[in-house]
C-alpha positions in Angstrom: -23.3 -110.6 -117.5 -22.9 -110.2 -113.7 -19.2 -109.8 -113.1 -19.6 -110.6 -109.4 -20.7 -114.1 -110.4 -17.6 -114.6 -112.4 -15.2 -113.3 -109.8 -14.0 -116.8 -108.9 -10.9 -118.4 -107.6 -9.2 -121.7 -108.6 -12.1 -123.9 -107.8 -12.6 -127.3 -109.6 -13.4 -126.6 -113.2 -12.2 -123.0 -113.2 -8.6 -123.9 -114.1 -5.5 -122.1 -112.9 -3.8 -119.4 -115.0 -0.3 -120.4 -113.9 -0.9 -124.1 -114.7 -3.6 -123.9 -117.3 -5.0 -127.2 -118.4 -8.8 -126.6 -118.7 -11.0 -123.6 -119.7 -8.1 -121.1 -119.4 -5.9 -123.3 -121.6 -8.7 -123.5 -124.2 -9.1 -119.7 -124.2 -5.4 -119.2 -124.6 -5.2 -121.7 -127.4 -8.1 -119.8 -129.2 -6.3 -116.5 -128.7 -3.1 -117.9 -130.2 -5.1 -119.1 -133.2 -6.7 -115.7 -133.7 -3.3 -114.0 -133.6 -1.5 -116.8 -135.4 1.1 -117.3 -132.7 2.5 -120.6 -131.4 1.3 -119.9 -127.9 -0.6 -117.1 -126.0 -1.0 -116.3 -122.3 -3.4 -113.9 -120.6 -1.8 -111.3 -118.4 -3.6 -109.9 -115.3 -0.8 -107.5 -114.2 -0.6 -105.6 -117.5 1.9 -105.5 -120.3 4.5 -104.3 -117.8 4.6 -107.8 -116.3 4.7 -109.3 -119.7 7.8 -107.2 -120.6 9.4 -108.0 -117.2 8.9 -111.7 -117.7 10.0 -111.7 -121.3 13.3 -110.0 -120.5 14.0 -111.8 -117.2 13.2 -115.1 -118.9 15.6 -114.6 -121.8 18.6 -112.9 -120.1 21.0 -113.7 -117.3 22.6 -111.0 -115.2 25.2 -109.1 -117.3 23.5 -110.0 -120.6 23.2 -107.2 -123.2 19.9 -106.1 -124.6 19.6 -103.8 -127.6 17.2 -101.1 -126.4 15.8 -98.1 -128.3 15.7 -95.0 -126.1 12.0 -94.6 -126.6 11.1 -97.9 -124.8 8.7 -97.8 -121.9 9.9 -97.6 -118.3 8.9 -101.3 -117.9 11.9 -102.3 -120.0 14.3 -100.4 -117.8 12.6 -101.7 -114.7 13.2 -105.3 -115.9 16.9 -104.4 -116.6 17.3 -103.2 -113.1 15.6 -106.3 -111.6 17.7 -108.7 -113.7 21.0 -106.7 -113.7 20.9 -106.6 -117.5 22.9 -104.2 -119.5 21.5 -102.0 -122.3 23.0 -101.1 -125.6 21.1 -98.0 -126.4 20.1 -96.8 -129.9 18.1 -93.7 -130.8 15.1 -93.8 -133.1 14.5 -91.1 -135.7 13.1 -88.0 -134.0 10.3 -85.8 -135.1 12.1 -82.7 -134.1 9.2 -80.2 -134.6 7.0 -82.1 -132.2 9.6 -83.9 -130.2 8.7 -87.6 -130.3 10.5 -90.7 -131.4 9.5 -92.3 -134.7 10.9 -95.4 -136.3 14.0 -97.3 -135.3 16.2 -97.4 -138.4 17.4 -100.7 -139.8 20.8 -99.3 -140.4 21.1 -98.4 -136.7 20.2 -101.9 -135.7 22.8 -103.3 -138.0 25.5 -101.0 -136.7 24.7 -101.8 -133.1 25.0 -105.5 -133.8 28.4 -105.0 -135.5 29.7 -102.8 -132.7 28.3 -105.1 -130.0 28.3 -108.7 -131.2 27.7 -109.8 -127.6 24.1 -108.5 -127.8 21.7 -111.4 -127.1 18.5 -109.9 -128.3 16.4 -106.7 -128.9 13.2 -105.2 -127.6 11.3 -102.9 -129.9 8.2 -100.7 -129.1 5.9 -101.0 -132.1 3.7 -99.1 -132.8 4.7 -96.2 -130.7 2.3 -94.3 -128.5 2.2 -91.8 -131.4 1.4 -94.4 -134.1 4.8 -94.5 -135.8 6.2 -97.9 -136.7 9.5 -99.6 -137.5 10.4 -102.3 -140.1 9.7 -105.1 -137.6 9.9 -107.9 -140.2 13.3 -106.7 -141.5 14.7 -106.2 -138.1 13.4 -109.7 -137.0 15.1 -111.3 -140.0 18.4 -109.5 -139.3 18.4 -110.7 -135.7 17.3 -114.2 -136.5 20.1 -114.6 -139.0 22.5 -114.1 -136.1 20.7 -116.3 -133.7 19.3 -113.4 -131.7 15.7 -112.9 -130.7 13.2 -110.0 -130.9 10.7 -109.0 -128.2 8.1 -106.5 -129.4 6.3 -104.2 -127.0 3.0 -104.0 -128.9 1.1 -102.4 -126.1 -0.5 -100.0 -128.5 -1.0 -102.5 -131.3 -3.4 -105.3 -130.2 -5.7 -104.2 -133.0 -3.3 -104.4 -135.9 -4.1 -108.1 -136.6 -7.7 -107.2 -137.6 -7.3 -105.0 -140.7 -4.8 -105.2 -143.6 -4.7 -101.5 -144.0 -3.1 -101.2 -140.6 0.6 -101.8 -140.1 1.7 -105.4 -140.0 1.4 -106.9 -136.6 4.5 -108.2 -134.8 3.4 -111.8 -134.7 3.0 -111.8 -138.5 6.3 -109.9 -138.8 8.2 -112.8 -137.0 8.9 -111.4 -133.6 9.7 -114.1 -131.0 7.8 -112.6 -128.1 4.9 -110.0 -128.5 3.2 -108.3 -125.6 -0.1 -106.5 -126.2 -2.3 -104.2 -124.0 -5.7 -105.5 -125.1 -7.2 -102.9 -122.6 -5.9 -99.9 -124.6 -7.7 -100.3 -127.9 -9.7 -103.5 -127.8 -11.6 -102.7 -124.6 -10.7 -105.4 -122.2 -10.5 -104.4 -118.5 -7.7 -102.1 -117.5 -4.7 -104.1 -116.4 -5.4 -107.1 -118.7 -3.0 -107.9 -121.6 -1.7 -110.7 -123.8 1.7 -112.2 -124.4 2.5 -114.3 -127.5 5.4 -116.7 -128.2 6.7 -118.3 -131.4 9.8 -119.8 -132.7 12.7 -121.8 -131.1 15.0 -119.0 -130.1 13.3 -118.4 -126.7 12.8 -120.6 -123.7 9.0 -120.4 -123.3 8.7 -122.4 -120.0 11.3 -120.1 -118.5 9.3 -117.0 -119.4 6.2 -118.6 -118.1 7.9 -119.3 -114.8 8.6 -115.6 -114.4 5.0 -114.8 -115.3 3.9 -117.1 -112.4 6.5 -115.4 -110.2 5.6 -111.8 -111.0 1.8 -112.0 -111.4 -0.8 -112.4 -108.7 -1.3 -115.9 -107.4 -5.0 -115.0 -107.3 -5.6 -113.8 -110.9 -8.9 -112.0 -111.5 -11.3 -114.1 -113.6 -13.2 -111.0 -114.8 -9.9 -109.7 -116.2 -9.2 -112.9 -118.0 -12.8 -113.2 -119.3 -12.6 -109.6 -120.6 -9.5 -110.4 -122.7 -11.2 -113.3 -124.4 -14.4 -111.3 -124.9 -12.6 -108.3 -126.3 -10.6 -110.3 -128.8 -13.7 -112.2 -129.9 -15.4 -108.9 -130.7 -12.4 -107.6 -132.5 -12.2 -110.9 -134.5 -15.8 -110.6 -135.5 -16.1 -106.8 -136.0 -12.6 -105.3 -136.0 -12.0 -105.4 -139.7 -15.0 -103.1 -140.5 -14.4 -100.8 -137.4 -10.8 -100.2 -138.1 -11.4 -99.8 -141.8 -13.8 -97.0 -141.0 -11.3 -95.4 -138.6 -8.4 -95.7 -141.1 -10.4 -94.2 -144.0 -11.7 -91.4 -141.8 -8.1 -90.5 -140.8 -7.0 -90.5 -144.5 -10.0 -88.4 -145.5 -9.4 -85.8 -142.9 -5.6 -85.6 -143.7 -6.5 -84.9 -147.4 -9.1 -82.2 -146.7 -7.5 -80.4 -143.8 -5.8 -77.0 -144.3 -2.1 -77.8 -143.6 -1.6 -74.1 -142.6 -4.3 -74.3 -139.8 -3.2 -73.9 -136.2 -4.2 -77.5 -135.5 -3.4 -80.2 -138.0 -3.7 -84.0 -138.0 -0.3 -85.6 -138.1 0.6 -88.1 -140.8 4.0 -89.9 -141.3 5.5 -88.9 -144.6 9.3 -89.1 -144.1 10.4 -92.6 -142.9 8.5 -94.6 -145.5 7.1 -96.7 -142.6 3.4 -97.5 -142.2 1.5 -95.3 -139.8 -1.2 -96.5 -137.4 -4.1 -94.3 -138.2 -6.1 -95.4 -135.2 -4.0 -92.7 -133.4 -5.3 -89.3 -134.1 -2.3 -87.2 -133.2 -2.7 -83.5 -133.7 0.1 -80.9 -134.0 -0.7 -77.5 -132.5 0.9 -74.3 -133.6 0.4 -71.0 -131.7 -1.6 -72.9 -129.0 -0.4 -75.5 -126.5 -1.5 -79.1 -126.8 -2.5 -79.2 -123.1 -4.7 -76.1 -123.6 -6.6 -77.8 -126.5 -6.9 -81.0 -124.6 -8.6 -79.2 -121.7 -10.8 -77.2 -124.1 -12.0 -80.4 -125.9 -12.9 -81.9 -122.5 -14.7 -78.9 -121.1 -16.4 -77.4 -124.1 -16.9 -80.4 -126.4 -17.1 -83.4 -124.1 -14.2 -85.1 -125.8 -11.6 -86.7 -123.6 -8.2 -87.1 -125.2 -5.6 -89.7 -124.4 -2.7 -87.3 -123.6 -1.2 -84.0 -124.6 2.2 -82.3 -124.8 3.6 -78.9 -125.4 2.6 -78.8 -129.0 0.4 -81.8 -129.6 -2.4 -83.9 -128.3 -3.5 -87.4 -129.0 -7.1 -88.7 -129.4 -7.1 -92.5 -129.3 -9.7 -94.5 -131.2 -10.5 -98.2 -130.6 -13.0 -101.0 -131.0 -15.8 -98.9 -129.5 -15.2 -95.8 -131.7 -18.1 -95.0 -134.0 -18.2 -92.7 -137.1 -20.3 -90.3 -135.0 -17.4 -90.1 -132.5 -14.9 -89.2 -135.2 -17.3 -86.7 -136.7 -17.7 -85.0 -133.3 -13.9 -84.8 -133.0 -13.2 -83.4 -136.4 -16.0 -80.9 -136.1 -14.6 -79.8 -132.8 -11.1 -79.4 -134.3 -12.5 -77.4 -137.2 -14.4 -75.2 -134.8 -11.4 -74.5 -132.6 -9.3 -73.7 -135.7 -11.9 -71.2 -136.8 -12.0 -69.6 -133.3 -8.2 -69.3 -133.3 -8.1 -67.8 -136.8 -10.8 -65.3 -135.9 -9.2 -64.3 -132.6 -11.8 -65.9 -130.3 -9.1 -68.1 -128.9 -5.9 -66.2 -128.4 -2.7 -67.4 -130.0 0.4 -67.7 -127.9 4.1 -68.1 -128.9 4.9 -71.7 -129.8 6.0 -73.4 -126.5 8.5 -75.6 -128.3 11.8 -74.5 -129.9 12.7 -77.4 -132.2 16.4 -76.8 -131.3 15.6 -78.2 -127.9 15.3 -81.7 -129.3 18.4 -81.3 -131.4 20.5 -80.5 -128.2 19.5 -83.8 -126.6 21.3 -87.1 -127.3 19.4 -89.7 -125.3 22.0 -92.4 -126.0 24.4 -90.2 -124.1 22.0 -88.9 -121.5 20.9 -92.4 -120.5 24.4 -93.8 -120.2 24.8 -94.8 -116.5 28.0 -94.1 -114.6 26.8 -96.4 -111.9 24.9 -99.6 -112.7 21.2 -99.0 -113.1 20.3 -101.5 -110.4 23.0 -100.3 -108.0 21.8 -96.7 -108.2 18.1 -97.8 -107.9 18.7 -99.9 -104.8 21.1 -97.4 -103.1 19.7 -96.1 -99.8 22.0 -93.0 -99.5 20.0 -90.5 -101.5 18.9 -86.9 -101.2 16.6 -84.5 -103.1 17.8 -81.3 -104.7 16.2 -78.6 -107.0 16.5 -79.3 -110.7 18.8 -76.3 -111.1 21.2 -77.7 -108.5 21.2 -81.2 -110.0 23.4 -80.6 -113.1 26.4 -82.9 -112.9 24.9 -85.1 -110.2 23.9 -88.7 -110.5 20.2 -89.5 -110.6 18.9 -91.8 -108.0 15.6 -92.6 -109.7 13.8 -92.6 -113.0 12.7 -89.3 -114.4 9.9 -89.7 -116.9 7.5 -87.4 -118.6 4.2 -89.3 -118.3 2.6 -90.0 -120.6 4.2 -91.5 -122.7 6.4 -93.0 -120.0 9.7 -92.9 -121.8 12.6 -92.1 -119.4 14.9 -89.0 -119.7 17.0 -90.1 -116.8 17.9 -93.5 -115.3 19.1 -94.2 -111.8 22.9 -93.9 -112.2 22.9 -91.5 -115.2 24.3 -88.0 -114.8 22.1 -85.0 -115.1 23.4 -83.0 -118.1 22.7 -79.3 -118.7 20.6 -80.2 -121.8 18.4 -82.6 -120.0 18.0 -80.2 -117.1 17.0 -77.4 -119.5 14.5 -79.7 -121.2 12.9 -80.8 -118.0 12.7 -77.2 -116.8 10.9 -76.4 -120.1 8.4 -79.2 -119.6 7.7 -78.3 -116.0 7.2 -74.6 -116.9 4.5 -75.7 -119.3 2.7 -77.9 -116.7 3.8 -81.2 -118.3 3.7 -84.0 -115.6 7.1 -85.5 -115.0 7.3 -88.6 -112.7 10.4 -88.5 -110.6 10.3 -84.7 -109.9 8.3 -83.7 -106.9 6.0 -80.7 -106.3 9.0 -78.6 -105.2 10.7 -79.4 -108.6 13.2 -81.5 -106.8 14.6 -84.9 -107.9 16.3 -87.7 -106.1 20.0 -87.9 -106.4 22.7 -90.1 -105.1 24.4 -88.4 -102.2 27.8 -87.0 -103.1 30.6 -89.3 -102.0 34.4 -89.2 -102.5 35.0 -91.3 -105.6 38.0 -93.6 -105.8 39.9 -91.7 -103.0 41.2 -94.9 -101.4 44.1 -94.4 -99.0 47.2 -96.3 -100.0 49.9 -94.7 -97.8 50.7 -94.0 -94.1 50.9 -90.2 -94.3 48.6 -87.6 -95.9 48.6 -86.1 -99.3 46.6 -82.9 -99.6 46.2 -81.1 -103.0 45.4 -77.4 -103.6 43.8 -77.3 -107.0 42.3 -74.5 -109.2 42.6 -73.0 -112.6 45.4 -70.6 -113.5 45.5 -67.5 -111.2 43.3 -68.9 -108.5 45.9 -68.5 -105.7 47.0 -72.2 -105.3 50.6 -71.3 -104.6 49.7 -68.7 -102.0 47.3 -71.0 -100.2 49.7 -73.9 -100.3 52.5 -71.7 -98.7 50.2 -70.4 -96.0 49.0 -73.8 -95.1 52.5 -75.2 -95.1 53.7 -72.5 -92.7 50.8 -73.0 -90.4 51.2 -76.8 -90.3 54.9 -76.3 -89.6 54.1 -74.0 -86.7 51.6 -76.5 -85.4 54.5 -79.1 -85.2 53.4 -81.2 -88.2 55.9 -83.2 -90.2 55.1 -81.5 -93.5 56.6 -81.1 -97.0 55.5 -78.7 -99.8 55.8 -79.4 -103.6 54.6 -77.3 -106.6 53.9 -78.9 -110.0 55.2 -78.8 -112.7 58.8 -78.6 -111.4 60.1 -76.3 -114.1 63.6 -76.5 -112.8 63.8 -80.3 -113.3 64.6 -82.3 -116.4 61.4 -84.3 -115.9 59.3 -81.3 -116.9 61.0 -80.8 -120.3 58.0 -82.0 -122.2 55.6 -79.9 -120.1 57.6 -76.8 -121.0 57.6 -77.6 -124.7 53.9 -78.2 -124.6 53.1 -75.0 -122.7 55.5 -72.9 -124.9 53.5 -74.1 -127.9 56.0 -76.4 -129.5 53.3 -78.9 -130.4 50.7 -76.3 -131.3 49.5 -72.9 -130.0 45.9 -74.1 -129.5 45.7 -76.5 -126.5 42.5 -78.0 -127.8 44.4 -79.5 -130.8 46.7 -81.5 -128.6 45.5 -84.9 -127.4 44.6 -84.8 -123.7 46.0 -88.3 -123.5 49.4 -87.2 -124.8 49.5 -84.0 -122.8 48.7 -85.9 -119.6 51.8 -88.1 -120.0 54.0 -85.0 -119.9 52.8 -84.0 -116.5 52.6 -87.5 -115.1 56.2 -88.2 -115.9 57.3 -85.1 -113.8 55.1 -86.2 -110.9 56.5 -89.8 -111.0 60.0 -88.4 -110.9 59.1 -86.1 -108.0 57.5 -88.9 -106.1 60.5 -91.2 -106.4 63.0 -88.4 -105.8 61.3 -86.2 -103.2 58.7 -87.7 -101.0 57.9 -91.5 -101.4 59.6 -92.4 -98.1 58.5 -89.3 -96.4 54.8 -90.0 -97.1 55.0 -93.7 -96.3 56.6 -92.8 -92.9 53.6 -90.8 -91.9 54.5 -87.4 -93.3 52.1 -84.8 -94.6 52.7 -83.7 -98.2 51.1 -80.5 -99.6 51.0 -80.2 -103.4 50.1 -77.2 -105.5 48.6 -79.1 -108.5 48.6 -82.8 -109.0 47.0 -85.5 -111.2 43.9 -83.4 -110.5 45.2 -80.8 -112.8 45.3 -83.3 -115.7 41.7 -84.1 -114.8 40.8 -80.4 -114.8 42.7 -79.1 -117.9 42.9 -82.2 -120.1 39.4 -83.6 -119.5 38.1 -80.1 -120.1 39.2 -80.5 -123.8 36.7 -83.3 -124.3 33.1 -82.4 -125.1 31.6 -85.9 -125.4 30.7 -87.1 -121.9 31.2 -90.8 -122.7 34.7 -90.1 -124.0 35.4 -87.8 -121.1 34.6 -90.6 -118.7 36.8 -93.0 -120.7 39.6 -90.5 -120.4 39.2 -90.0 -116.7 39.2 -93.8 -116.1 42.3 -94.1 -118.3 44.0 -91.3 -116.4 43.2 -92.8 -113.1 44.6 -96.2 -114.2 47.7 -94.5 -115.8 48.8 -92.4 -112.9 47.6 -94.3 -109.8 47.9 -97.9 -111.0 50.6 -97.9 -113.7 52.8 -95.2 -112.2 51.7 -96.1 -108.6 51.4 -92.5 -107.6 49.7 -91.9 -104.2 46.0 -91.1 -104.3 45.2 -87.8 -102.6 43.5 -87.8 -99.2 42.0 -84.4 -99.7 41.6 -82.1 -102.7 40.7 -78.4 -102.2 39.4 -76.7 -105.3 39.7 -72.9 -105.2 36.7 -71.7 -107.1 37.2 -68.4 -108.9 34.8 -67.7 -111.8 36.5 -67.2 -115.2 35.5 -63.5 -115.6 37.4 -62.7 -112.4 40.2 -65.1 -113.0 41.0 -63.5 -116.3 41.6 -60.2 -114.6 43.9 -61.8 -112.0 46.2 -63.4 -114.6 46.3 -60.4 -117.0 49.6 -59.0 -115.7 51.1 -62.2 -114.3 54.4 -63.3 -115.7 55.0 -66.6 -117.4 56.3 -69.1 -114.9 58.6 -70.8 -117.4 60.2 -67.8 -119.1 59.6 -65.1 -116.4 58.3 -62.8 -119.2 54.9 -61.3 -119.8 54.0 -63.7 -122.6 51.4 -66.3 -121.4 51.7 -70.0 -121.9 49.1 -71.7 -124.2 46.7 -72.4 -121.3 46.8 -68.9 -119.9 46.5 -67.3 -123.3 43.3 -69.2 -124.2 40.1 -68.0 -122.5 38.3 -70.9 -124.1 40.6 -73.4 -122.6 40.4 -71.8 -119.1 36.6 -71.8 -119.3 36.5 -75.4 -120.3 38.9 -76.3 -117.5 36.8 -74.4 -115.0 33.6 -76.2 -116.1 35.5 -79.5 -116.0 36.6 -78.7 -112.4 33.0 -78.0 -111.3 31.9 -81.4 -112.6 34.9 -83.1 -110.9 34.1 -81.5 -107.6 30.7 -83.3 -107.7 32.1 -86.6 -109.2 35.1 -87.0 -107.0 34.0 -85.4 -103.7 36.6 -82.6 -103.7 36.2 -79.8 -101.2 35.1 -76.7 -102.9 36.3 -73.3 -101.6 34.3 -70.4 -103.0 36.8 -67.6 -103.3 34.3 -65.0 -104.5 31.3 -63.6 -102.6 28.8 -61.3 -104.2 31.2 -60.8 -107.1 34.0 -59.7 -104.8 37.2 -61.7 -104.2 37.5 -62.9 -100.7 40.6 -62.0 -98.7 43.6 -64.4 -98.8 43.3 -64.9 -95.1 39.6 -65.8 -95.1 40.2 -68.4 -97.7 43.1 -69.8 -95.8 41.0 -69.9 -92.6 38.3 -71.9 -94.3 40.9 -74.5 -95.6 42.5 -74.7 -92.2 39.2 -75.2 -90.4 38.2 -78.0 -92.8 41.6 -79.8 -92.2 41.2 -79.4 -88.4 37.7 -80.8 -88.5 38.9 -83.7 -90.6 41.6 -84.5 -88.1 39.1 -84.3 -85.2 36.8 -86.7 -87.0 39.6 -89.1 -87.7 
């Protein structure tokens, strides 16, 4: 066949992919019959476009989609384009090798109970690694509730052709199935198929998005290659994939499971495994090293590799001789490792790394995915300076193309550590440049809207950081400069409104601050601030006065949010606190917050001999007497500096405490510059 002769356009008789009524329609009808779907459509922009169209054609903006965290980036791209919200669930994880396996039925059921507003679900099956989920059961559960199932079957276009392979998604009852025929069946790269069935989806609407997102000049060679590849698979696929499946089983049975390189087989989830994927687990050698060795020394090109694994993909063109070459090469490499001809190295993966990562939490966005993706105000920063910042783009180890960060999600220490680990072992990560920098949203003051005529400036810090001293110095200097200024220190221990604060700090409700609800403790301090605002400075501030405060609502944010380890719960608390103090109590929102940064190891020395502010005695309050609480508060403050745009004053240089005056001068300079800019 001369492909140039078939590189046509929509001339008479050649039909039109986006309004198929002739030969393309006939080909698509045949493809649907082979796969036993209601309708099929050829894709010329890959499975990515099929996924985009399926999601955009079934959801309106704000709709909720149930999404396993191991979905391909195309899923999240569609969500950004359509402003669709994700309800994330985590699959079972192969912790030793670090990849996602099946999506548990119980997790799907729980998500549907917790989020009844979910409209449908997308499920990758089989995974890049060959693991599968109970698609038929999941489809039934969804259909019973009137919800639909989209299956990303990019790596499973071959499943239809042999009964020993896992059940294909069309047969399992999925409503939309997208397949990359180019991955295993041998059609041209970029060509794929999408299948439709059932009455829960609007097929014409999905097709309208296919026409919108695909080329208006679809490649006829691509379309022809899909039909040809499926025809070959229909004719010869059963025998070819039978041989591949049996060879995989045979090698698993005969291999030495203590060898440095072993062929993976799924034994734990009771789900079928796609044995067309020859996934090898490496121990004592890196997967990337073995992939390179196979290519250079044995002429075998693998699909991908990771820290402790590599994947050899078989397909419609794989012969028994190909598999024999692969297994002989693996046996030879194992022998060389065992005899010292190939040097062993420490395992590059600590299984605990995977256990420290909760992707459901890591991928939660604090700004909408689409908003963060479209934002123009971004900057790049080294990975080690990105912790606590909000990502401005996807960060994706590739392959397999599963995101670790979304635009709008916060970079956690665990994710940063894992990314650093990947990069140190030369794993390609899309979204991190050659300088190991990633794109972040620029820091901006969060929620600091002005609601008063004057100015409210807060001096914040953990216990012993010098807040009182710096507030006093600033007050005196502003007075000298002729400013209309007032100074307040919280809590006001001499006032009745602080009674609950004193009981709390004296340990009346418990000696360990972590055992006392941050919500309850926050109300004690807020009541004192409300009384002070009404009694002392409401009129003064609204008449244009400048109010300096030593501690404020910001102290609740520092000390009480520091008690909360779960990041999603911490965000809920901070949102609640904001609403409670600034909306319900109508307290003024600060114009500036200065955080005096003194590391805990130095701070502990400073408060060692300080007297209790309530009793005047040496005994510390429950905050001061708990190093754990002060450390949590300090870490909370560092995150708040990033999140809320506070001005950070580093009070220590080269492990030496700066002078009181130099700290004051820095604060004063910042205020003067702010006034000049205003």
